[in-house]
N, C-alpha and C positions, 0 to 999 in steps of 0.2 A: 532147389533154386529158391532165391529169396524174393522179397517184394519187388514187383515189376512196375510199380506206379511211376517210376522215374525213367526217362529216356534221355541219355546223354548224347551230345554231338561231339565226336572226337576230332573232327576236322575234315578236310577234303582237298580237292584240286579242281581248278577251272582251266579249261583250255583258253588260249588267246582268241577272244571273240572277233578280232580283226582278220583272222585267217579265212581264206576261201579254199576249202578242202577239195572242191571240184577242180579248181585251177591247179592245185597241187597233185591232181590225179590220184587222190587217195580215197579209198572205199570208206563207207559208213563205219565199218568195223574198226578202222584205224582211229577214227574219232573217239569211239568208245574205249578202245585200248589205251589211248593216251590218258584219258581222264581217270580210268581205274588204276592203271599202273602209277600215275602221278600221285593219286591219293594214298595208295599203299606205301609208297616211298615217303611221302610227306608225313604221314601219320605213324610210320615205323610199325606197320602191321604186316605179318606174314600172310600170304594168300591162303594158307591152310587154316587160318583162324576164322575166315569168313564163313558164316553158316547159311546165309541166304542172300538173295539179291533181288531188288525191284528196279525196273526200268520205267521212267516216265517219258512218253513220246506221243506227239500228236498225230503226225501224218507221214511216217516213213513209207507207207504203202504208196503214197502219191509222189512225194519228192524223190524217193530212192527205189521205188518198186521193191520194197522189202518189208515183210512182216516178221512175226515170230522173234521179236527183239530180245526177249528174255534169254533165248538160247544163245544170242551173240555174246552175252556175258561170259559164257563158258569157254569162248574162244580166246579170252584174254590171257589165261594162264592154265597149264595142265591141271593144277590143283583144283580148278573150278569144275572139272568134269563130274557130273552127277549132282551138282549143287541145285537146290530148289530155287527157281527163278520165276519171275512173272513180269508182264508189261501192263502199264496203266495209261488210260487215255481220258482226258477231260479238257480238250482243246488247250488253251494257253495255261490252264491249271494242272496239266498232266503231271508235272514234276512234283507238285504239292500233294496230289492224290497218291503218288508212289510213296512219298514220305509218310503220309497218314497210314497207309497199309503196313509199312515197315514198322512204324512206331507201335501200331496196334498189336502186331505179332510179338514185339518185345514185351509189351504190357501183358499179353496173354501167357507169357512164359514159354513160348515156342523156341525162341532163339535169343542168344546173348549178344551177337554181333552181326549186323546187317549192312550191306552196301546198298546205297540208292544212287542211281545214275539218271540224270536228266539229260536228254540229248535231242538235237534236231539238226539236220543238214538241209538247208533251204536254198542254197545258191546253185541248185542243179537245173533250174528252169528260168524262164523269162519272168520279169516282174508281173506281167499280165497273167501268166499261167499260175504263178505263185499266189497272186491275189485271189484267183478263183479257188485255189486249194484252201486258202485261209477262210474263204466264204463258207466252207463246210462246217466251220465252228458256229455258224448261225443256222437258221432254218433255211437250207440252201435254196429249195424251190421257191420259197416265198420272200426271201430277203437278199439272195445273192445271185441267182441264176441270171445271166445276161447283163449283170451290172459290173462295170469296171471298178475295181478296188472297193468292194462292198464294205469292208470294215472301217475305213476312214469315214465313209458316209454314215455308218451306224453310230460311230462315236461323235461325228458331227451333230447327229440328232441328239446325243446326250448334252452337248453344248447348247443346242437350240432349246432343250427342255429347261435347262438352268436359266437361259435367257428369258424364257416365257414366265417362269415362276419368280425369279429373283433379279434378273438382269445379269448380263455377262459382258465384260470388257475384254476384247482380244489382246489388249496390252498385258493383262494378267496372264493369259496363256503364253504369250511371248516371253514373259519373265520366267515362267516355269521351264520353258525350253532352254533359255539361257543358263539357268542354274544347273540343269542336268548336264548340259554340254561342258560347263565349267568344271563340275565335279568329275566328269569322265577324264579330264586331262590329268587328274591325280591318280587314276586307276591304271596300273600297267597292263591289265587284261581288257580294257574297254575298247570297243570297236571304233569309237570316234575320238580317241585320245589325241590324235594329230589333226583333227578337223578344225575348221574355223566356224564359229558361230557367236553372235552377240544378239542382244535384244532387237536392235535396229534391223538386222538381217532377218530375224524371225518374224518381224512385223512387215517386211517389205512385200509388195504385191507385184513383183517382177517375174520374169520367166524362170529365174533360178530358184524361185520359191512358189511354184504353182499350186493352185488349189487342187486337191485330190478327193475332197468329200465335203461339200458345203463350206463351212468356216475352217475346215481342216486343211492345212497346207503342209508341204514337205517338212518344214521345221517343227511341226506339231507331232510328227510321227516317230514311232519307234523304228528300229532298224531290221532289215532282213539279215539274218545272222546264221552262220554255222557255229555250233558250239556244243560242248558237253561238260557236265559238272558231276563229280562223284563225291559223296559224303559217307561217313560211317556213323551209324547209330548204334548205341550200346546200352545194355542193361546196367543197373547199378553194380551188380556183381563184377561184370567185365570192366566197367569204368574204374572200380576200385583197384583191380589188378593192374589195369593200364596206367593209372596214376602212379602206383608204386613203381612200376617198371620204367616210367619216364621221369621219375624223380619229382613228382608233383603231389599236391593234395587233391582229394576228390573235389572239394569246393572250387578249385581253380578250373575245372572242366565244365564248359557250358552245358546246359540241359534245356530241353523243351519244357517250359513252365506252363504253357497253355496253348490251346488250339481252338479254331472255329472252322466250321464247314457247312455251307448252305448251297442249295441249288434252286434258282429261280426259274420262271418260265422261259422258254427258249427265245421267243420273238420279243424284240425290243419294245414294240408297241404294247404287248401284253404287260410287260413290266411297268411301263409308264402308266398304263391304265390302272393297274393295281395300286400304284403309289400315289394316285391323284390326291388323296386326302391325307397323305403322310407327310411329316416334316422332311423326310429324306427322300431324295429322288430314287435311290436304290436301297430300300429298307433291308433287303436280305444281305446286302453287302455290309450295311451297318451292323446287323446282328451277328454276322460272322466275326467282325472285329470285337464287339463287346463280349461275345461268348469266350473268345480267347482271353480277354482281360479277366473275366470272371473266373475262369479255370486257373489263371495264374495268381489270383488273389490281388489283382491290381484294380483299383477303383475306377480309374479313368486315365486319359492320355498323359496326365501329369506324372504318372509313374513309368512312362515310356521315354527312354533317352534318345531314341532315333527310330526311323521307319524306313523300310525298303518296300515301296509300293509299286503297283502295276501301272506304270505310266505308258501303256501302249500308245496313248495319245495324250496331249496336254489336257484334254477335257477329262480323262479318267483320273489324272492326278488332281485336278481341280476338284473333282467329286470326292476323292479320298480325303482331302483336307478336312472338310466338314463332317464326313462320315466317321473319321477317327475322333471327332469331338474337339479338334484344335480350335475351330470356330463354331458358332451357331450355324444351322443349316442356311445355305444361301450366302454366307458371309466369308467364303474361302478367300476372297480378295484381300481381306484384312491381313491374313497370314502372309500373303504374297507381298503386299506393300510394306509390311513391317520387317521383312527379311527373316522371318522365323524359320524358313525352310532351309536356309543355308547351313553348311556344316557346323558353323559356330553360332547358329541361331537357337531360338527357344525350342523349336521342334524340327530338328534336321530331317529332311526327307531325301532319300536316294543319294547318300554321300558317294555311292559307287558310280553314280551317273544314271542309274535306273535303266529302263528299257530304251529310252531315247538316247542316252549317252553311252551306256555300257554295251547295249545290244540286246536282242530278243530272239535267241534260238528257242522257239516256242516251248518245246517239251522240257527244256533245261532251265527255264526262268525261275520256277518255284524253288528248285534245288540251289540255284545260284543265290537267290535271296536268302535262303537259310544259311548257306555257307558265309555270305558276307555279314549276316547278323552274328554268326558265331565268331568271326574274326573281330568284329567290333567289340563284343563283350569280353573277349579275351585279350584285347589290346594289341591285335596283330593286323589291323587294317592299313597300316603304313600311312601314306600321305593323305588318305581319306578317312583317317581315324576320327571319330567323335570322342572328344576328350571326356574321360570318366564314364563311358557308357557301361551300364550294368544290365539293362533290359532293352532289347531291340525287338520290334514287331514287324512282321511281313504281311503283305496283302497280295495275293496272287489270284487273278481273275481269268476265267475261261469264257469265251463268247462275249456277248454284249452285256456283261454283268450277270451271266447265267450261273456258272460255278464259281464260288468264291471260297478261298481257304486262307486262313491267317494263323501264323505261329508267333509265339513270344519265346524268345531265347534269352536266357540270362544265367548268371552265376549266383 
C-alpha cells in the first residue's frame, strides 16, 4: 500500500431534511438504509468494495431506544455482513468525530475505502422532551436539569458574553437568520426551503416568534430534524483507481486538506472564565479553525472560498465570524452589515442554509457539512454554488462550544 497522507472524499448522499420519518412510520434503520444506498448509487460504488464503516450519532438511545448503531450498517446490504463498523458520539459534533476516525484509519493504512454515516431521528418525541435530551450535551445536572429548552439559554448566554465584552445588536442576529433562510430556499434538501422568513419577522417580538432562551427567539434557532448523510472516504490508491474508472483525473476529486479538533471544558461558565483575558470568547474553537488552516497550508481565511459553520443559533454563527478571522474579535457585525456572508459575498457562510435553514439532525450535521463542502469545490452544489470555490472549511460544534472539529476540503 502507498502513502496514506491524503484522504479523498468521493461524494455521498443526503436524505431530504424536511421529512418526518416517524409520521412516515419508518424505523431508524430505514433512514440509514436510504443514505447508504443513495451514496452507493450516486458514487457508483459496489457494496463489496466498502472495507469499513463509521456511524456518527448523538442520542439514538434516547430518541429511538436504540444503541449499537454500527451494527445497523450491516443491515443495509448482505455484502456488509462481517464488515468492521463502529459508532461515535460527541454531541452535535458526532458526525465529524466519525469522519476523523475514518480518515485516521485511512492514513494508518488499515483501509482504502470507508463509509461514514451521520444520522439522527429526532421527531419521535415532544419538543419539551427533545429539549431535555439535547440538554445531555451539556453538564446535565448543573446546566440542564429542570430547565426548559436549556440549549437556547446556553447560547443566549454566548450572546450575552459578546454583549458584555464588545456590544451586540439583535439586528445583526436577525440578518444572520434571514441569510440562512434565504440560502435554504436554493437547497433542494433543506428543511425550511418552503418556509417564510425575513429580517423583520426575525426581529419581531410577537407570539409567533417567542423567546426561548434570553435573547434567543424561535427565528434564532436551528431546526429539529430527521436526517442521515453518507459519504465515502478513500486512500490515494483507491481514489486513483476510482478516477480512472469514472473518466476523471485524480486532481478533480476533492480531498481533506486539513483538520482541527479540540475539546474545551464542559460547563459554559468554565469556558467563559478561562477566556476572560483572551481576545476570543471561545479560544478553543478559534484554535480548531486555525489548526485546520495550518495543516492545509492556508495562512488565513483569505484562502478559504466559503464556510459551512455550526449555526445552531444565530449567536454561534456570530461567534464563528470573528473566530474564522473574517473580522477582528468583537467586530462580527461588520461582516454582517457589509453583506460578506451571502453566497456572492466576500466570505460566504452557509450557502446550504446551515443548521438554521437546512436543518440540524444532530449526529448528521458534521457529515452534511463535509458533503456540502465537497459539492462546492467540485462545482456540484447547484443553485447554492459559490462561484469558483476551491477551498471550503467546516466548523462543527458539540455542546456549548465544547467539542469543535473543522475540516478544509479542496482540490
